[in-house]
N, C-alpha and C positions, 0 to 999 in steps of 0.2 A: 799246404805242403811244407814240410819241415826242412828248413835250410840247414840247421845244425845237425839234424838227425841223418841227413844224407852224406855228411862228410865222413870219410874213412878215418879210423883211428890207427895211427902208425905204432907198430910194436917195436920198441928199441931192442938191441941185442942184450941177451941176459934175462929177458922177461918171457915167461911162458904163460899162455892163456888156454884154459881148458873149460869145457862145459859138460855138465851132466844134468840131463832133464832141464830144469829151470834154474840152475845154479851156475854162476860164472866164478871161476877161481883164477886169480892173477897172482903169480909168484915171481918175485924179483930179488935183487940183492938186499933190499931193505925190509923185506917181510912178505907176508902172504895175506891177501884180502879175498873175501867171499861176498858175493852179492846175489840175492834172489832176483829172478827176472819174471816179468809178466808173460802170460801165455800169448799175448797178442803180437809179440815181436819175435823175430828169429835172428840168429847171428851167423854170418859167414866169416869163418876164421881161416885166413891163409897164413903163410909164414911171416909176412911183413905187415899185414893190416887186418883190421876187423871192420866189417860193415854191418850195421844194424838195419834190418828191413822189417817193415810192418807186414803182418799177414793179411790185413785188409785195409781199405782206404777210408775208414770213417774218421771223424775229427778226433775222438779220444785216442785212437790208436796212433795217429800221426803225432799227437802231443806226447804220448808215451815214448815214441821212437826217439825224439830229441832228448827227453829226460834220461832214458836208459843209456843212450850214447854218451851223454855228459858224465853219468855215474861211472861208466866203464873207462872213459878217458881219464877221469880223476884217479881211478884205481891204478891204471897203467903208469901215470905220472908219479903217484905216491910211492910205488914200490921201487922207483929209481931214485927220486929226490924227495925226501920227506917234506911234508907241509909244516909250517911253523907260524906261531903267533907270539908277539911280544906284548906284555902288559906292563904298565908302570903304575906304581902306587904312590900317591901324593898325599901328604898330611903328616902332622906332627905325631910321632909315636906309632904310625902305621908301618907294619912290616909283614914279611912272609918268610916261611922256611919250609923245606921239604923234610918230612918225618916219615921215612919208609915209603909206604904206598899212599900217603896223604900229604896234602899241602896245608900247612898251618898258617892261618891268617889272623893278624891282630889289627882290627880296623876301627878301634875306638869304641867298640861295644863292651859290655860288662863281662863278656865271655870270649874266649878264642874260638875261631871257626876252623874246623878240620874238614877238608873236602877230599873225598876219595879220588885217586887218579885211576882212570879206566885202563884196562889192559891194552897194550899197544901204543900207549902215549907216554912220553917222558917229559918231566918237568924239572927245570933247573932254576935256581934263584941266585941272582948276583946282587951284591950290595944291599941285601934285605928288601929292596923295593923293585927290582927288575925281574919279572917272571918270564921265562922262555918255555913255551909249550911246543912240543914237536912230536910228530908221528906220521905214519904212512897213510892213515885214514883221514881224509879232509874233514869229514863230518864230525868225527870224534874230537879233533883238534879244535875246530871252531866252537863246538858245543861246550867243551871244557873251559875255553877262554871266556865264552859268554856267561857261563855259570859263575866263574870267579868274579867277573866284572859286576854281575847282578847283586853280589853281597853288599857292595857300596858303590853305586854308580856315581860318576863325577857330578858334583853339585855346581850350579852355574855361577855362584857368587865368589867363592874363594878358590875353586878348582880342586877341592879335596875329593879323594876317592880313587877308584881303580879305573884306569882307561886302557883301551887297546891302542898301542902305538900306531899313529897314522890317522886315528879318528879325530874329527874336529869337534870341539866342545865350545858352544857359543857362550861367552861370558856376559854376565849382566852387571849393570851398575848398581851399587848398593844404595841405601837410603842417604838422602842429603839432609844435613842439619840446617835449621833456619838461621 
């Protein structure tokens, strides 16, 4: 039995939720999100809350109930208060800049890296090393932050690289001379 899937999703004021066939649309002050649903669950939408119910009681359906409930809850939260991730670049000569619809990264390679910013996500750069990724879709924000981080993950000896603020990086001791 899914404990998370049985919890109702509260709909804040200013947010509208509609369904058509297997598609859920959530519209709020910060944007509009669309999510496809599986046939094995149904939604009961009232004015104040959404309840996700499985159509049968097999194990896979109950697992999908919790997953779909979490996806819809993240959509409802995202259209009211956008999700954000902060990244920090550490290293001599490492920097970032926003160039139109791309993030330009200089990470010590022989070439600059230009990464496309997906639609619905905004990126700002402060002090050439602090990157702020923000958007109403939690998955897109996290994916963009992870892709930027993977260009140069933090190495454990000097701490150079791109890190997500709040992540712990275990530092190692270097070689010792005799």
